[in-house]
N, C-alpha and C positions, 0 to 999 in steps of 0.2 A: 504494500500500500504506500503510495506516494502522497506527501502532504505539502501544501502550499506554504512557502516561507512567509513570515510577516515582513512588513516594510522595514522594521527595525533590524531584522536578521539580514535582509538584502543589503541594507546600508552597512552593517557590520562587515559583511564579506567584501564590500567595496573598500573598506579601510585597508585590508590585506596585511599590512605590516605595522606592528606597534612595538614600543619600547617599554620595558618593565624597569622600575627603579626600586631595588631593595635597599632601603635606607632606614636607619633607626639606631637604637642603642647598640646593636651588634657591630656597627661600624667602628665603635670605640673599644671593642674587645676581640681583637684578632685571635683566631683559633677556637673560639666558641662554636658550638654546633647546635642544631635544632634539638630541643628537648633534653639538653645535657644538664639542666638544672643549676648551672653555675651562676652565682649572683652577678648581676650587672647593674650596679647602682646608678640611678638617674643622674647623680652628680657628675658622672663621666661624660654626659652628653653635652658637647660644646663645639658645634661646627662653625667656627669663627668666620669662615669664608663662604658660608652657604649661599649658593647661587642657582636656584632652580631654573632661572632663565638660561644659564649655560647648559643645563641638562636638556631642556626642551628644545632650545635652539639647535643643539647638536643632533637630537633625534629628528627634528624637522629637516635638517640638512641632509640626513641619510634617507629621507623619503617616508618617514613614519607618519601615519595619519592619526595615531592615538598613543597616549602614554598612560601608564598606570603606576601609582605610588603605593608602597606598603604603608598604610596608615597605622595599623597595629599588626605586628607579626606574632608568632607563637609565644614570644617572651612576655607579651602583655603591655609593652611600652607604647604609649600613645604619642604619635607625632603631632598631635594638636593638644591644646590645653583642655582636656576633657574634665567636665565637672564630676564625672562618675569614677574617677581613678586618681590615686595618689602616686601613680607611676607614669609620668608623662613629661612633656617638655616644660610644663609649669613647675616641676620640681627640679629642673636643671639650671645651671648657671647661664645657659645660652640666652642672650638678650634679657638677662635678669629675670628669667622665668616668664617673660611676656611674648616669647616667640611662638610661631605657628607654622610648621613646615607644610601642613596641608594647604593653608591659605597661599603660601608662597608658590607652591606647586600649581594649584588651580589657576592662580593669576597668570603664571607663566604660560600655561596651556592656552588660556584665552588670548593672551597677547600674540601668540604664534599660530593661532587658529588650528589647534590640535585638540582632538576629542579627549575628554577628561575621564580617566578611569581611577577608581579608588579600590585598593586591596584591603580586605579585613579578614584576619584569621578568626573564625568562630571559636576555635579551641585555643587555650593558652595554659602555660604552666606557671608563669610569673604573676606578679601583682598580688593584691590582697583579696580580691574577689575570687572565691574558690570555684573552680570548674566542677568540682565534685558535688556542688549543691545546685541541682538543675533549676529550681524555681528562682533562687537568688541570681543565678548566672543568666537566665533568660532576661530578667529585668535589666541587668547590666548590659547585656548584648544589645537589647532593643534601645536602651538609652544612648549608648554610644553610636549605634547606627543612625539614630535619629539626629544626633548632633552633626554627623557627617553629611546627612541628606537634607539638612535644614539650613546650615550656616554658610554654605559655599555656592549657592546658586544651583543651576542645572548640572547634574552629574550624568554622564553618558553611559557609564559602565561600572557595575559593582562586582568585584572579583572576590569570590569566596573560596578559600583554600580548605579542602576537605581533610588535610592531614591533621590527625589528632582527634577527629570527630567520628572515627569508625564505629565506636560502640556507645556513643553518647546520644541521648534523646533530647532534642530541642522542641520548643513549642513552635513548630514550623509554620502553622497556619497564622499564628499571631505575628511572627517575624515577617512573613511575606506580605501580610496585610498592611503592616506599617510601611514597608519599603514601597509597595505599589501605590499606597495612598500619598506618601510624601513626594515620590518621583514617578509619576505614571508612565513616563517615556523611557525609563531606565532599562538597560539590559543587565541581566543577572547571569554570571558565569557559574555553572555547575550547581551543586548542592540542591536548592529547592526552587521549584517553579523556574527552571533555567531557560534562558534564551540561547545560550551557547554551551558547548561541552568541552571537557578536557580530552585531548587526543589519546591520553593513556600513557605517555612517557614524558620525560623532561629533557629530551634530546632534540626536540624540534621537528620530528619526522611524522608525517601522516602515513598510514598504511594504504595499500592499494588492493582492492577498491576502497575508496573512502565514501562510505554510505552515510549520508547525513539524516536519513529518516530512521530513527532508532526507538526502541522501547527500554533499552538499558544503556548505561554509560559508565566509564571509569570515573572515580572521583577522588581517589587518594593513592599515593605511592605505597601506603601501608595496608591498604584494604585488599582482601582476597576476592577477586571477581568483580564484575560490574554491578551497579545498583539500578533498580527500577526507577524510571523517570516519570512515572505516572501515566502509562499508556504510550502508544506510538506517537512520536513527536518529531518535528523537523528541528534538529539541533546542529548547527554548523560547528565544526571542530576548530579549536585553537591549539596551536603547537607552541608551548612555552619552552624556553631553553636559555642557557647561560652563555655569556661571552667568555667566561673563564670556567673553572670547575667548581665554583662556589657561588651562591647567591649573594652573600655578603663577603667580608674579608677581602675586599677588592685590592688592598695594598699588597697582598701576597700573590704568589703564583703568576707573575708577569709572563712567564714563558708559556702559560696556558691560554693566553688570548688567542682566540680562533683566527685562522687565516681567512683572507677574502675568499679563497677557493672553497674552504669548508662552509663558510656562511652562505655562499651562492648555492652550494649543494643542498643545504638545509632549506633555503628558500624554494628551490625547485621541487623539493619533496614535502613542502608545506603549502605555500601559496600555489605552487605548480601542481598540487593535487587537490585543489578546491578547498583548502583550509586557510586559516590566518596564521601568520608567524609572529610570535611575541618574544623578542630578544631582550634578555636582562643585562643591565650594567649596574653594579653596586657603587654608588657615590662613596667617596672615602671620608675619613674623619674631618677633613677640611670642609666638607659639604660640596665638593666638586667632583666631576667625573675624572677618573684617572686619565692622564694624557694618552697612554697607549690605547685604552679602550675607546676614548673619544675619537682618536685619529682613525682607528680601525673601522668604526661604524660609518664614519664619513667616507672612507675608501670603499666600503661595501656599497653604500648608496650610489656612489659614482659609478661603480662597476655595473650595478643593476641598470642604471640609465644608459650606459654604453651598450650593454648586451642586447636589450630587447627593442631595438629600433626596427620597425616593420620595413621589409623590402617593398619595392613598388609593385605590389600585386593588386588585382582587382578585389572588390568586396566579394563576399561569398555569394555564389549563385546556386540556387537549389535546382538540382537536376533530376529529381525524382522524390519519392516518398522519404527515402533515407539517405540521399546522397547530395553533397554540396561540393563545389570546386572553386578554386581561385587560379588565376593565370597572370603572367606578367602584364602590367598595365602600360600599354604603349604610350598613352598620353602623359603619364607621369614620368616615364623614362626619358622622354625628350630626345630620343635618337632614332635612327632608322630601325623600325621594328624587326627587320630581318636579322639585325645584329643582336637582338635581345629576345630570341625565342625561348631562352631559359636563363635562370639566375641561380647562382650558388647559394645554397641554404643548408642549415644544419639543425634548425629548431622551428617547431610549429607551435603556435599558441592558439588554443581554442577556448572560446567562452560559450557556454550553453546559456540559453535564455531560460532561467529557472524561476521566473516570476510566478508561474503556476505550479511547478514542481521540478525536481531533478529527475528526468526521465531516462537518460542514457545510461546503459549498464555495460555495453561493450561496443567498441568501434575499431576501425582500421583506417590507416592513412596510406594512400597510394600516390606514387609520383609518376608522371609521364616523363620518360627520359628525354635527354636533350637531342640526341642524334637520331635514333630510330623511332622515338615516340612510343616505346614500349611501356606497359604499365607494370610497376613493381610495388609490392607491399613493403613499406619502409617502417611501419610502426603498428603495433597492436596494443590497444589499451582497454581499460574498463571505464570507470566513472569519469565524467568531465566536470560537471557542476559549475561553480563560479569561474574556474579557470583550470586548464590543463596545459602544462608545459611539456612538450614531447621532443626529446632530443634524438637525433639520428646522425649517421656519418655524413660529412659534407658531400653534397652532390648537386649537379645541375638539374633544376626542376623546370620543366616546360609547363606543367600543370600539377596542382596538388588536389587530390580528391579525398574527401572524408566520407566514409560509409559507416553508418550506424548499423551494427549487426544485431543488437539486442537492446530493447528499451521497454519500459513500462509506461505506456501512454505515448503520445505523439512527441517525438524528439524535435526540439527547436534550437537553432543555432543563432547566437548573437553576432559572433565574429570569428573569422579565421585569419591568421597572419603568419607569414614566414619571416625568419630572421637568420642572419649569419653572425653567430656570437663568437666563433673562434677563427 
């Protein structure tokens, strides 16, 4: 059964690429790990050069359309002066306890016209409110979420981390009612009443096929198996991953900063498989992005812009119930068409029209060869969805033919393009 995406979900997929910022008390305690229970006093939090504009400006330069800030991680430290916690920026020396990282972040996103995402860990081990007391903790949870969704204007995306919540019961209906009432247009990641789902790993890769109509989804690295999502739903996948090998501790492991080649590969196996890519950089204890990470993400963005420049082919022409083709566009080439019967290509980008549903389940790409005009199958794939990036050996293409060999419902194509990336 195929299900129609909501307008919010279609827009989310158009964002394609986002940047995660894991920042908080952990930035001041290198070597600490999730759930290790080691004390991290609020007095240590003092990012004297905090510059969220640098974070978001860098993400924007790389081509990101949305950014997400960890407002409260598993340690319980709040990056805003929460009235419901005695473990927050208000108890730190930073700006004499008057600072607000969340406000700085949201303001920066708005200045650079980037969608605003806020991360909140439902579970926590730190702070004075005890996770083991469900009734008290639900009140605390709802009060803090209400602060985040009331005090900073429109929030586009609320990111719930399932880690630590595997066996805990929350008052889900009450929590979701508050969120949907305060921010009716918000998107919720994973957990309850989701609009998007976790891809199931923290390496950035979507599987193939990537089927977005699901009745179960992964929600935590610590959970065994997937969790029911409340019936069959359309839930686009998001692929989160780290620039280094840790979410925080950014000042360590400089040699682990991913190369541009690796980042491009992850992009092609996330965005190029119909999902979104969410790349994390941990700002350091100064409150700045580390130089190596900032430089690398900008290089990555430049490489994406270089690679995917469409060659001068025509728009897709439908040639039958399940076939489309593109050919060199003589008008755009601007030379004698006899000299341009074919063009060198190695990448095909296909976008399915998914406004009504994702219908395509299997497809093949054929190329009409340059000299003899023979038809050769150059790629066999499964789902397309929002976008499929299909790589093949460099060859001269006189015509590119897409044939949908299996679909549930009528297949619809938004666009087909060819590129020469290598």
